[in-house]
PyMOL Python script that loads the backbone (N, CA, C, O; Angstrom):
from pymol import cmd

cmd.read_pdbstr("""\
ATOM      1  N   MET A   1     119.189 114.116  27.264  1.00  0.00           N
ATOM      2  CA  MET A   1     118.765 112.927  27.272  1.00  0.00           C
ATOM      3  C   MET A   1     117.380 113.191  25.973  1.00  0.00           C
ATOM      4  O   MET A   1     116.399 113.854  26.308  1.00  0.00           O
ATOM      5  N   LYS A   2     117.457 112.703  24.801  1.00  0.00           N
ATOM      6  CA  LYS A   2     116.571 112.595  23.898  1.00  0.00           C
ATOM      7  C   LYS A   2     116.348 111.237  24.046  1.00  0.00           C
ATOM      8  O   LYS A   2     117.076 110.324  24.433  1.00  0.00           O
ATOM      9  N   PRO A   3     114.654 111.299  23.479  1.00  0.00           N
ATOM     10  CA  PRO A   3     113.953 110.165  23.677  1.00  0.00           C
ATOM     11  C   PRO A   3     114.027 109.394  22.328  1.00  0.00           C
ATOM     12  O   PRO A   3     114.339 110.015  21.312  1.00  0.00           O
ATOM     13  N   SER A   4     113.749 108.047  22.282  1.00  0.00           N
ATOM     14  CA  SER A   4     114.020 107.646  21.079  1.00  0.00           C
ATOM     15  C   SER A   4     113.000 106.447  21.082  1.00  0.00           C
ATOM     16  O   SER A   4     112.499 106.120  22.158  1.00  0.00           O
ATOM     17  N   ALA A   5     112.710 105.858  20.065  1.00  0.00           N
ATOM     18  CA  ALA A   5     111.668 104.863  19.887  1.00  0.00           C
ATOM     19  C   ALA A   5     112.139 103.578  20.461  1.00  0.00           C
ATOM     20  O   ALA A   5     113.310 103.257  20.261  1.00  0.00           O
ATOM     21  N   PRO A   6     111.305 102.756  21.197  1.00  0.00           N
ATOM     22  CA  PRO A   6     111.767 101.414  21.427  1.00  0.00           C
ATOM     23  C   PRO A   6     111.949 100.410  20.424  1.00  0.00           C
ATOM     24  O   PRO A   6     111.517 100.657  19.298  1.00  0.00           O
ATOM     25  N   ASN A   7     112.573  99.212  20.666  1.00  0.00           N
ATOM     26  CA  ASN A   7     112.548  98.371  19.332  1.00  0.00           C
ATOM     27  C   ASN A   7     111.225  97.471  19.491  1.00  0.00           C
ATOM     28  O   ASN A   7     110.436  97.293  20.419  1.00  0.00           O
ATOM     29  N   LYS A   8     111.317  97.047  18.350  1.00  0.00           N
ATOM     30  CA  LYS A   8     109.858  96.369  17.910  1.00  0.00           C
ATOM     31  C   LYS A   8     109.732  95.146  19.266  1.00  0.00           C
ATOM     32  O   LYS A   8     108.553  95.040  19.605  1.00  0.00           O
ATOM     33  N   ILE A   9     110.490  94.412  19.919  1.00  0.00           N
ATOM     34  CA  ILE A   9     110.130  93.361  20.566  1.00  0.00           C
ATOM     35  C   ILE A   9     109.705  94.105  21.710  1.00  0.00           C
ATOM     36  O   ILE A   9     108.538  94.020  22.093  1.00  0.00           O
ATOM     37  N   LEU A  10     110.658  94.923  22.369  1.00  0.00           N
ATOM     38  CA  LEU A  10     109.996  95.804  23.590  1.00  0.00           C
ATOM     39  C   LEU A  10     108.705  96.265  23.534  1.00  0.00           C
ATOM     40  O   LEU A  10     107.962  96.087  24.498  1.00  0.00           O
ATOM     41  N   TRP A  11     108.308  96.867  22.484  1.00  0.00           N
ATOM     42  CA  TRP A  11     107.305  97.513  21.958  1.00  0.00           C
ATOM     43  C   TRP A  11     106.011  96.591  22.102  1.00  0.00           C
ATOM     44  O   TRP A  11     104.926  96.823  22.635  1.00  0.00           O
ATOM     45  N   ALA A  12     106.512  95.437  21.426  1.00  0.00           N
ATOM     46  CA  ALA A  12     105.150  94.249  21.433  1.00  0.00           C
ATOM     47  C   ALA A  12     104.982  93.954  22.776  1.00  0.00           C
ATOM     48  O   ALA A  12     103.905  94.212  23.314  1.00  0.00           O
ATOM     49  N   ILE A  13     105.826  93.489  23.347  1.00  0.00           N
ATOM     50  CA  ILE A  13     105.599  92.944  24.922  1.00  0.00           C
ATOM     51  C   ILE A  13     105.151  93.905  25.978  1.00  0.00           C
ATOM     52  O   ILE A  13     104.696  93.649  27.093  1.00  0.00           O
ATOM     53  N   ALA A  14     105.389  95.165  25.355  1.00  0.00           N
ATOM     54  CA  ALA A  14     104.662  96.326  26.314  1.00  0.00           C
ATOM     55  C   ALA A  14     103.101  96.404  25.953  1.00  0.00           C
ATOM     56  O   ALA A  14     102.205  96.540  26.785  1.00  0.00           O
ATOM     57  N   LEU A  15     102.951  96.305  24.712  1.00  0.00           N
ATOM     58  CA  LEU A  15     101.485  96.298  24.150  1.00  0.00           C
ATOM     59  C   LEU A  15     101.096  95.042  24.677  1.00  0.00           C
ATOM     60  O   LEU A  15     100.318  95.297  25.596  1.00  0.00           O
ATOM     61  N   ILE A  16     101.200  94.144  24.596  1.00  0.00           N
ATOM     62  CA  ILE A  16     100.514  92.853  24.900  1.00  0.00           C
ATOM     63  C   ILE A  16      99.919  93.236  26.655  1.00  0.00           C
ATOM     64  O   ILE A  16      98.776  93.277  27.108  1.00  0.00           O
ATOM     65  N   ALA A  17     101.311  93.476  27.330  1.00  0.00           N
ATOM     66  CA  ALA A  17     101.098  93.594  29.013  1.00  0.00           C
ATOM     67  C   ALA A  17      99.777  94.612  28.831  1.00  0.00           C
ATOM     68  O   ALA A  17      98.752  94.267  29.417  1.00  0.00           O
ATOM     69  N   GLY A  18      99.755  95.705  28.139  1.00  0.00           N
ATOM     70  CA  GLY A  18      98.939  96.707  28.711  1.00  0.00           C
ATOM     71  C   GLY A  18      97.480  96.096  27.938  1.00  0.00           C
ATOM     72  O   GLY A  18      96.377  96.414  28.382  1.00  0.00           O
ATOM     73  N   ILE A  19      97.594  95.409  27.031  1.00  0.00           N
ATOM     74  CA  ILE A  19      95.952  95.154  26.615  1.00  0.00           C
ATOM     75  C   ILE A  19      95.583  93.831  27.299  1.00  0.00           C
ATOM     76  O   ILE A  19      94.438  93.425  27.098  1.00  0.00           O
ATOM     77  N   LEU A  20      96.528  92.983  28.209  1.00  0.00           N
ATOM     78  CA  LEU A  20      96.010  91.885  29.087  1.00  0.00           C
ATOM     79  C   LEU A  20      95.200  92.650  30.286  1.00  0.00           C
ATOM     80  O   LEU A  20      94.148  92.347  30.849  1.00  0.00           O
ATOM     81  N   GLY A  21      96.196  93.887  30.484  1.00  0.00           N
ATOM     82  CA  GLY A  21      95.843  94.589  32.051  1.00  0.00           C
ATOM     83  C   GLY A  21      94.595  95.321  31.739  1.00  0.00           C
ATOM     84  O   GLY A  21      93.781  95.544  32.635  1.00  0.00           O
ATOM     85  N   ILE A  22      94.410  95.683  30.605  1.00  0.00           N
ATOM     86  CA  ILE A  22      92.878  96.568  30.216  1.00  0.00           C
ATOM     87  C   ILE A  22      91.658  95.374  30.204  1.00  0.00           C
ATOM     88  O   ILE A  22      90.576  95.456  30.785  1.00  0.00           O
ATOM     89  N   VAL A  23      92.060  94.454  29.525  1.00  0.00           N
ATOM     90  CA  VAL A  23      91.056  93.252  29.304  1.00  0.00           C
ATOM     91  C   VAL A  23      90.648  92.487  30.526  1.00  0.00           C
ATOM     92  O   VAL A  23      89.561  91.933  30.689  1.00  0.00           O
ATOM     93  N   GLY A  24      91.796  92.529  31.482  1.00  0.00           N
ATOM     94  CA  GLY A  24      91.691  91.859  32.996  1.00  0.00           C
ATOM     95  C   GLY A  24      90.736  92.906  33.875  1.00  0.00           C
ATOM     96  O   GLY A  24      89.887  92.414  34.618  1.00  0.00           O
ATOM     97  N   HIS A  25      90.846  94.001  33.808  1.00  0.00           N
ATOM     98  CA  HIS A  25      90.408  95.147  34.151  1.00  0.00           C
ATOM     99  C   HIS A  25      88.855  94.792  33.685  1.00  0.00           C
ATOM    100  O   HIS A  25      88.059  94.703  34.619  1.00  0.00           O
ATOM    101  N   LEU A  26      88.476  94.637  32.715  1.00  0.00           N
ATOM    102  CA  LEU A  26      86.948  94.747  31.999  1.00  0.00           C
ATOM    103  C   LEU A  26      86.149  93.712  32.169  1.00  0.00           C
ATOM    104  O   LEU A  26      84.927  93.846  32.241  1.00  0.00           O
ATOM    105  N   THR A  27      86.936  92.229  32.274  1.00  0.00           N
ATOM    106  CA  THR A  27      86.434  91.122  32.243  1.00  0.00           C
ATOM    107  C   THR A  27      86.997  90.290  33.557  1.00  0.00           C
ATOM    108  O   THR A  27      87.829  90.658  34.387  1.00  0.00           O
ATOM    109  N   SER A  28      86.246  89.013  33.466  1.00  0.00           N
ATOM    110  CA  SER A  28      86.778  88.144  34.595  1.00  0.00           C
ATOM    111  C   SER A  28      87.382  87.144  34.031  1.00  0.00           C
ATOM    112  O   SER A  28      86.749  86.198  33.562  1.00  0.00           O
ATOM    113  N   VAL A  29      88.681  87.224  34.005  1.00  0.00           N
ATOM    114  CA  VAL A  29      89.678  86.312  33.679  1.00  0.00           C
ATOM    115  C   VAL A  29      90.554  85.681  34.848  1.00  0.00           C
ATOM    116  O   VAL A  29      91.172  86.539  35.478  1.00  0.00           O
ATOM    117  N   THR A  30      90.704  84.654  35.185  1.00  0.00           N
ATOM    118  CA  THR A  30      91.213  83.932  36.683  1.00  0.00           C
ATOM    119  C   THR A  30      92.599  85.043  37.098  1.00  0.00           C
ATOM    120  O   THR A  30      92.453  86.015  37.840  1.00  0.00           O
ATOM    121  N   TYR A  31      93.821  84.685  36.500  1.00  0.00           N
ATOM    122  CA  TYR A  31      94.912  85.589  36.685  1.00  0.00           C
ATOM    123  C   TYR A  31      95.101  86.659  36.135  1.00  0.00           C
ATOM    124  O   TYR A  31      95.898  87.486  36.578  1.00  0.00           O
ATOM    125  N   ILE A  32      94.403  86.829  35.073  1.00  0.00           N
ATOM    126  CA  ILE A  32      94.663  88.339  34.211  1.00  0.00           C
ATOM    127  C   ILE A  32      94.050  89.279  35.226  1.00  0.00           C
ATOM    128  O   ILE A  32      94.596  90.337  35.541  1.00  0.00           O
ATOM    129  N   SER A  33      92.932  88.875  35.715  1.00  0.00           N
ATOM    130  CA  SER A  33      91.877  89.987  36.362  1.00  0.00           C
ATOM    131  C   SER A  33      92.604  90.437  37.775  1.00  0.00           C
ATOM    132  O   SER A  33      92.616  91.541  38.320  1.00  0.00           O
ATOM    133  N   GLU A  34      93.173  89.260  38.152  1.00  0.00           N
ATOM    134  CA  GLU A  34      93.757  89.508  39.772  1.00  0.00           C
ATOM    135  C   GLU A  34      94.872  90.371  39.531  1.00  0.00           C
ATOM    136  O   GLU A  34      95.255  91.108  40.439  1.00  0.00           O
ATOM    137  N   ASN A  35      95.500  90.367  38.296  1.00  0.00           N
ATOM    138  CA  ASN A  35      97.010  91.339  38.283  1.00  0.00           C
ATOM    139  C   ASN A  35      96.629  92.101  37.069  1.00  0.00           C
ATOM    140  O   ASN A  35      97.471  92.080  36.172  1.00  0.00           O
ATOM    141  N   SER A  36      95.504  92.793  36.839  1.00  0.00           N
ATOM    142  CA  SER A  36      95.484  93.750  35.796  1.00  0.00           C
ATOM    143  C   SER A  36      96.367  94.852  35.979  1.00  0.00           C
ATOM    144  O   SER A  36      97.208  95.183  35.144  1.00  0.00           O
ATOM    145  N   PHE A  37      96.164  95.459  37.145  1.00  0.00           N
ATOM    146  CA  PHE A  37      97.197  96.649  37.402  1.00  0.00           C
ATOM    147  C   PHE A  37      98.422  96.518  37.222  1.00  0.00           C
ATOM    148  O   PHE A  37      99.079  97.437  36.733  1.00  0.00           O
ATOM    149  N   ILE A  38      98.871  95.560  37.517  1.00  0.00           N
ATOM    150  CA  ILE A  38     100.438  94.871  37.515  1.00  0.00           C
ATOM    151  C   ILE A  38     100.878  95.044  36.020  1.00  0.00           C
ATOM    152  O   ILE A  38     101.764  95.775  35.577  1.00  0.00           O
ATOM    153  N   LEU A  39      99.935  94.085  35.267  1.00  0.00           N
ATOM    154  CA  LEU A  39     100.283  94.048  33.627  1.00  0.00           C
ATOM    155  C   LEU A  39     100.223  95.204  32.993  1.00  0.00           C
ATOM    156  O   LEU A  39     100.875  95.206  31.949  1.00  0.00           O
ATOM    157  N   LEU A  40      99.505  96.496  33.325  1.00  0.00           N
ATOM    158  CA  LEU A  40      99.431  97.775  32.837  1.00  0.00           C
ATOM    159  C   LEU A  40     100.409  98.577  33.185  1.00  0.00           C
ATOM    160  O   LEU A  40     100.902  99.446  32.465  1.00  0.00           O
ATOM    161  N   LEU A  41     100.769  98.265  34.481  1.00  0.00           N
ATOM    162  CA  LEU A  41     102.178  99.062  34.991  1.00  0.00           C
ATOM    163  C   LEU A  41     103.491  98.584  34.400  1.00  0.00           C
ATOM    164  O   LEU A  41     104.497  99.271  34.224  1.00  0.00           O
ATOM    165  N   VAL A  42     103.304  97.138  34.084  1.00  0.00           N
ATOM    166  CA  VAL A  42     104.621  97.036  33.475  1.00  0.00           C
ATOM    167  C   VAL A  42     104.809  96.805  32.213  1.00  0.00           C
ATOM    168  O   VAL A  42     105.797  96.260  31.720  1.00  0.00           O
ATOM    169  N   GLY A  43     103.710  97.283  31.566  1.00  0.00           N
ATOM    170  CA  GLY A  43     103.441  97.658  29.930  1.00  0.00           C
ATOM    171  C   GLY A  43     104.088  99.353  29.990  1.00  0.00           C
ATOM    172  O   GLY A  43     104.940  99.907  29.296  1.00  0.00           O
ATOM    173  N   PHE A  44     103.433  99.734  30.894  1.00  0.00           N
ATOM    174  CA  PHE A  44     103.852 101.247  30.643  1.00  0.00           C
ATOM    175  C   PHE A  44     105.245 101.603  31.299  1.00  0.00           C
ATOM    176  O   PHE A  44     105.758 102.713  31.154  1.00  0.00           O
ATOM    177  N   VAL A  45     105.709 100.780  31.890  1.00  0.00           N
ATOM    178  CA  VAL A  45     107.320 100.901  32.952  1.00  0.00           C
ATOM    179  C   VAL A  45     108.022 100.380  31.329  1.00  0.00           C
ATOM    180  O   VAL A  45     108.908 101.164  30.987  1.00  0.00           O
ATOM    181  N   LEU A  46     107.837  99.490  30.537  1.00  0.00           N
ATOM    182  CA  LEU A  46     108.530  98.898  29.671  1.00  0.00           C
ATOM    183  C   LEU A  46     108.653 100.043  28.596  1.00  0.00           C
ATOM    184  O   LEU A  46     109.737 100.370  28.113  1.00  0.00           O
ATOM    185  N   LEU A  47     107.367 100.665  28.238  1.00  0.00           N
ATOM    186  CA  LEU A  47     107.730 101.556  27.153  1.00  0.00           C
ATOM    187  C   LEU A  47     108.517 102.831  27.749  1.00  0.00           C
ATOM    188  O   LEU A  47     109.199 103.439  26.924  1.00  0.00           O
ATOM    189  N   ALA A  48     108.515 103.302  29.029  1.00  0.00           N
ATOM    190  CA  ALA A  48     109.291 104.160  29.524  1.00  0.00           C
ATOM    191  C   ALA A  48     110.825 103.835  29.318  1.00  0.00           C
ATOM    192  O   ALA A  48     111.632 104.599  28.789  1.00  0.00           O
ATOM    193  N   ILE A  49     111.085 102.631  29.802  1.00  0.00           N
ATOM    194  CA  ILE A  49     112.363 102.345  29.758  1.00  0.00           C
ATOM    195  C   ILE A  49     112.837 102.243  28.413  1.00  0.00           C
ATOM    196  O   ILE A  49     113.984 102.643  28.211  1.00  0.00           O
ATOM    197  N   GLY A  50     112.077 101.715  27.303  1.00  0.00           N
ATOM    198  CA  GLY A  50     112.264 101.437  26.078  1.00  0.00           C
ATOM    199  C   GLY A  50     112.552 102.963  25.390  1.00  0.00           C
ATOM    200  O   GLY A  50     113.220 103.002  24.357  1.00  0.00           O
ATOM    201  N   THR A  51     112.110 104.034  25.899  1.00  0.00           N
ATOM    202  CA  THR A  51     112.008 105.445  25.200  1.00  0.00           C
ATOM    203  C   THR A  51     113.427 106.172  25.787  1.00  0.00           C
ATOM    204  O   THR A  51     114.179 106.902  25.142  1.00  0.00           O
ATOM    205  N   SER A  52     113.539 105.834  26.928  1.00  0.00           N
ATOM    206  CA  SER A  52     114.980 106.481  27.739  1.00  0.00           C
ATOM    207  C   SER A  52     116.044 105.901  27.278  1.00  0.00           C
ATOM    208  O   SER A  52     117.063 106.579  27.145  1.00  0.00           O
ATOM    209  N   PHE A  53     116.043 104.735  26.987  1.00  0.00           N
ATOM    210  CA  PHE A  53     117.758 104.471  26.822  1.00  0.00           C
ATOM    211  C   PHE A  53     117.672 103.577  25.317  1.00  0.00           C
ATOM    212  O   PHE A  53     116.945 102.663  24.930  1.00  0.00           O
ATOM    213  N   LYS A  54     118.722 104.289  24.747  1.00  0.00           N
ATOM    214  CA  LYS A  54     119.034 104.215  23.301  1.00  0.00           C
ATOM    215  C   LYS A  54     119.773 102.777  22.957  1.00  0.00           C
ATOM    216  O   LYS A  54     120.939 102.489  23.223  1.00  0.00           O
ATOM    217  N   GLY A  55     118.712 101.887  22.245  1.00  0.00           N
ATOM    218  CA  GLY A  55     119.547 100.556  21.852  1.00  0.00           C
ATOM    219  C   GLY A  55     118.840  99.579  22.749  1.00  0.00           C
ATOM    220  O   GLY A  55     119.188  98.399  22.715  1.00  0.00           O
ATOM    221  N   THR A  56     117.862  99.979  23.558  1.00  0.00           N
ATOM    222  CA  THR A  56     117.102  98.872  24.132  1.00  0.00           C
ATOM    223  C   THR A  56     115.964  98.425  23.403  1.00  0.00           C
ATOM    224  O   THR A  56     115.282  97.496  23.833  1.00  0.00           O
TER     225      THR A  56
END
""", "prot")
cmd.dss("prot")
cmd.show_as("cartoon", "prot")
cmd.util.cbc("prot")
cmd.orient("prot")
């Protein structure tokens, strides 16, 4: 299995989720701060899925 680059939409969603997770950890925003770890985890999982499967 050779890793491939994720498509732009998946990469953008993962990036936004990761940034929101980091911001939620560093600041106090009601919903984002409560779920900062989940948002960061979702971002990493989406990037892992995007690089593991060709065409996603």
